[in-house]
C-alpha positions as CSV (number, residue, x, y, z in Angstrom):
1,M,-0.1,0.1,0.1
2,V,2.8,2.5,0.7
3,D,4.5,1.8,-2.5
4,D,1.3,2.5,-4.4
5,A,1.0,5.6,-2.5
6,N,4.4,6.4,-3.5
7,A,4.0,5.4,-7.3
8,V,0.7,7.7,-7.3
9,M,3.0,10.7,-5.7
10,E,5.7,10.2,-8.1
11,A,3.4,10.2,-10.8
12,L,1.5,13.7,-9.6
13,L,5.0,15.0,-9.6
14,R,6.0,14.3,-12.8
15,Y,2.4,15.7,-14.2
16,K,3.1,18.8,-12.2
17,A,6.4,19.0,-14.0
18,A,4.7,18.9,-17.3
19,R,2.3,21.2,-16.8
20,D,4.8,23.5,-15.1
21,S,6.6,23.4,-18.3
22,I,4.1,23.7,-20.7
23,D,3.1,27.3,-18.8
24,I,6.5,28.6,-20.1
25,A,6.9,27.1,-23.1
26,P,7.2,29.2,-26.6
27,I,4.1,27.3,-28.1
28,Y,2.0,29.8,-29.0
29,I,1.2,30.7,-32.6
30,P,2.9,34.2,-33.3
31,I,0.5,35.6,-35.7
32,V,-3.0,37.1,-35.0
33,G,-4.9,37.3,-38.3
34,N,-4.9,35.2,-41.3
35,F,-1.5,33.4,-42.6
36,R,-0.8,30.1,-43.8
37,R,2.2,27.7,-43.0
38,S,4.3,27.9,-45.7
39,S,6.8,25.4,-44.6
40,G,7.0,22.8,-41.6
41,F,10.0,20.6,-40.1
42,S,11.1,18.1,-42.9
43,N,14.1,17.5,-45.1
44,R,14.0,19.4,-48.2
45,T,16.4,21.2,-50.6
46,D,18.2,24.3,-49.1
47,P,17.1,27.5,-50.8
48,F,20.9,28.8,-50.5
49,T,23.0,25.5,-50.9
50,G,20.9,23.4,-53.0
51,N,21.7,20.5,-51.0
52,H,19.5,18.4,-48.9
53,A,19.1,19.7,-45.6
54,F,16.9,19.2,-42.4
55,H,14.6,22.4,-42.2
56,A,14.2,22.5,-38.3
57,R,11.6,25.4,-38.3
58,L,8.2,26.4,-38.9
59,D,7.5,29.0,-41.3
60,F,4.4,31.1,-41.5
61,A,3.3,33.5,-44.3
62,A,1.0,36.8,-43.6
63,A,0.3,40.2,-45.3
64,S,3.2,42.7,-44.5
65,W,0.6,44.6,-42.3
66,I,-0.1,41.6,-39.9
67,S,1.7,41.9,-36.6
68,V,4.1,39.0,-35.5
69,L,4.2,38.3,-31.6
70,S,6.4,36.3,-29.5
71,A,5.4,32.4,-29.2
72,G,5.9,33.0,-25.1
73,D,7.7,35.0,-22.6
74,G,11.0,36.1,-23.2
75,V,13.7,38.8,-23.8
76,V,14.4,40.2,-27.2
77,S,18.0,39.2,-27.5
78,F,18.7,40.4,-31.1
79,V,17.1,42.6,-33.7
80,G,18.4,43.6,-37.0
81,N,19.3,41.7,-40.5
82,R,20.7,38.4,-40.7
83,F,21.9,36.8,-43.9
84,G,18.7,33.9,-44.9
85,Y,16.3,36.1,-42.8
86,S,16.4,39.9,-44.0
87,N,14.7,41.8,-41.0
88,M,14.8,39.4,-37.9
89,V,14.0,39.5,-34.2
90,E,15.2,36.7,-31.9
91,V,13.6,36.5,-28.5
92,T,15.2,34.1,-26.1
93,H,12.9,32.1,-23.4
94,D,13.4,31.2,-19.8
95,D,14.6,27.8,-20.6
96,S,17.3,29.1,-23.1
97,L,15.6,28.0,-25.9
98,V,15.5,30.7,-28.9
99,T,12.9,31.7,-31.0
100,C,13.4,33.8,-34.3
101,Y,11.1,35.6,-36.3
102,G,12.8,36.4,-40.2
103,H,11.5,38.0,-43.4
104,L,10.0,40.8,-41.6
105,S,8.7,43.9,-43.5
106,A,9.1,46.0,-40.3
107,F,10.5,45.9,-36.5
């Protein structure tokens, strides 16, 4: 009976840790309004090198006047122009994960 109670407590603690992680994870869609997902996680031809490469991002396409929001709480860690991304903003989140918002028409 004590082992069962300990097993239940362990399961509840794992569940709480998972719920707490969801609360801070950058999991929100960063666009409000009309958009389409233009690319997802996949193997594809890299547009710069022409080689087969894994695309480890989600790309969204929207009109230039649509605002882009952060996918979660964090600190803006870069604003500027980067090769391959044009106008770009990076946000560093609490767990050191970085989300990038590229090809922006303005900052």
